[in-house]
C-alpha atoms as a printed R data frame, in Angstrom:
   type eleno elety resid chain resno       x       y       z
1  ATOM     1    CA   UNK     A     1 -16.739  -1.981  10.574
2  ATOM     2    CA   UNK     A     2 -17.351  -0.051  13.747
3  ATOM     3    CA   UNK     A     3 -15.279  -2.418  15.852
4  ATOM     4    CA   UNK     A     4 -12.323  -2.428  13.412
5  ATOM     5    CA   UNK     A     5 -12.448   1.464  13.340
6  ATOM     6    CA   UNK     A     6 -12.399   1.549  17.127
7  ATOM     7    CA   UNK     A     7  -9.470  -0.890  17.304
8  ATOM     8    CA   UNK     A     8  -7.348   1.173  14.983
9  ATOM     9    CA   UNK     A     9  -8.585   4.422  16.592
10 ATOM    10    CA   UNK     A    10 -10.442   6.108  13.766
11 ATOM    11    CA   UNK     A    11 -13.984   7.217  13.307
12 ATOM    12    CA   UNK     A    12 -16.203   4.550  11.681
13 ATOM    13    CA   UNK     A    13 -17.473   7.070   9.164
14 ATOM    14    CA   UNK     A    14 -13.927   7.781   8.148
15 ATOM    15    CA   UNK     A    15 -13.190   4.142   7.710
16 ATOM    16    CA   UNK     A    16 -16.357   3.830   5.614
17 ATOM    17    CA   UNK     A    17 -15.011   6.602   3.323
18 ATOM    18    CA   UNK     A    18 -11.730   4.731   3.079
19 ATOM    19    CA   UNK     A    19 -13.549   1.602   2.055
20 ATOM    20    CA   UNK     A    20 -15.627   3.447  -0.563
21 ATOM    21    CA   UNK     A    21 -12.378   4.909  -2.036
22 ATOM    22    CA   UNK     A    22 -13.132   8.523  -1.260
23 ATOM    23    CA   UNK     A    23 -10.273  10.979  -0.964
24 ATOM    24    CA   UNK     A    24  -9.116  10.107   2.528
25 ATOM    25    CA   UNK     A    25  -5.773   9.973   4.171
26 ATOM    26    CA   UNK     A    26  -4.609   7.189   6.436
27 ATOM    27    CA   UNK     A    27  -1.094   7.303   7.888
28 ATOM    28    CA   UNK     A    28   1.229   4.425   7.187
29 ATOM    29    CA   UNK     A    29   0.789   3.380  10.881
30 ATOM    30    CA   UNK     A    30  -3.074   3.280  10.510
31 ATOM    31    CA   UNK     A    31  -2.727   1.291   7.258
32 ATOM    32    CA   UNK     A    32  -0.466  -1.248   9.026
33 ATOM    33    CA   UNK     A    33  -3.037  -1.521  11.924
34 ATOM    34    CA   UNK     A    34  -5.891  -1.953   9.366
35 ATOM    35    CA   UNK     A    35  -4.005  -4.588   7.507
36 ATOM    36    CA   UNK     A    36  -3.418  -6.509  10.816
37 ATOM    37    CA   UNK     A    37  -7.089  -6.322  11.586
38 ATOM    38    CA   UNK     A    38  -8.110  -7.647   8.168
39 ATOM    39    CA   UNK     A    39  -5.335 -10.154   8.019
40 ATOM    40    CA   UNK     A    40  -4.089  -8.538   4.837
41 ATOM    41    CA   UNK     A    41  -0.652  -7.748   3.452
42 ATOM    42    CA   UNK     A    42   0.160  -4.182   4.590
43 ATOM    43    CA   UNK     A    43   2.214  -3.549   1.382
44 ATOM    44    CA   UNK     A    44  -0.863  -4.307  -0.715
45 ATOM    45    CA   UNK     A    45  -3.071  -1.865   1.294
46 ATOM    46    CA   UNK     A    46  -0.306   0.745   1.125
47 ATOM    47    CA   UNK     A    47  -0.044   0.315  -2.656
48 ATOM    48    CA   UNK     A    48  -3.828   0.599  -3.009
49 ATOM    49    CA   UNK     A    49  -3.683   3.875  -1.247
50 ATOM    50    CA   UNK     A    50  -0.842   5.072  -3.452
51 ATOM    51    CA   UNK     A    51   1.942   4.691  -0.881
52 ATOM    52    CA   UNK     A    52   5.069   2.748  -0.347
53 ATOM    53    CA   UNK     A    53   6.231   1.661   3.136
54 ATOM    54    CA   UNK     A    54   9.104   3.643   4.634
55 ATOM    55    CA   UNK     A    55  11.406   0.642   4.782
56 ATOM    56    CA   UNK     A    56  10.976   0.047   1.043
57 ATOM    57    CA   UNK     A    57  11.516   3.689   0.299
58 ATOM    58    CA   UNK     A    58  14.746   3.544   2.072
59 ATOM    59    CA   UNK     A    59  15.927   0.555  -0.010
60 ATOM    60    CA   UNK     A    60  14.814   2.318  -3.215
61 ATOM    61    CA   UNK     A    61  16.710   5.543  -2.198
62 ATOM    62    CA   UNK     A    62  19.922   3.529  -1.892
63 ATOM    63    CA   UNK     A    63  19.686   2.376  -5.557
64 ATOM    64    CA   UNK     A    64  17.093   4.474  -7.303
65 ATOM    65    CA   UNK     A    65  18.278   3.776 -10.877
66 ATOM    66    CA   UNK     A    66  18.240   0.001 -10.389
67 ATOM    67    CA   UNK     A    67  14.750   0.017  -8.876
68 ATOM    68    CA   UNK     A    68  13.397   2.393 -11.550
69 ATOM    69    CA   UNK     A    69  14.734   0.082 -14.321
70 ATOM    70    CA   UNK     A    70  13.418  -3.019 -12.491
71 ATOM    71    CA   UNK     A    71   9.904  -1.572 -12.098
72 ATOM    72    CA   UNK     A    72   9.811  -0.435 -15.744
73 ATOM    73    CA   UNK     A    73  10.952  -3.927 -16.880
74 ATOM    74    CA   UNK     A    74   8.291  -5.602 -14.709
75 ATOM    75    CA   UNK     A    75   5.687  -3.288 -16.332
76 ATOM    76    CA   UNK     A    76   6.848  -4.270 -19.737
77 ATOM    77    CA   UNK     A    77   6.823  -7.991 -18.730
78 ATOM    78    CA   UNK     A    78   3.277  -7.606 -17.537
79 ATOM    79    CA   UNK     A    79   2.278  -6.014 -20.862
80 ATOM    80    CA   UNK     A    80   4.009  -8.440 -23.192
81 ATOM    81    CA   UNK     A    81   3.901 -11.505 -20.863
82 ATOM    82    CA   UNK     A    82   7.353 -12.376 -22.186
83 ATOM    83    CA   UNK     A    83   9.756 -11.782 -19.346
84 ATOM    84    CA   UNK     A    84  12.444 -14.244 -18.166
85 ATOM    85    CA   UNK     A    85  12.655 -13.413 -14.507
């Protein structure tokens, strides 16, 4: 963990708090760097931290009603397991 923290330029104790789910803040840039270090999907790590990448935010802003509807439908599909996507 110490090496990963050094490579993404944060304190190891801070990364430990992130790993434990304590209330910590990592910028989108740091989350991307961490995802790369861990060979993980950055969008997943962003979502786990309650964030959405800036590029996806821009897409959503162009058609907010469509994306709100899509997300709500996906939520319903997951609950009912009866969607025809």
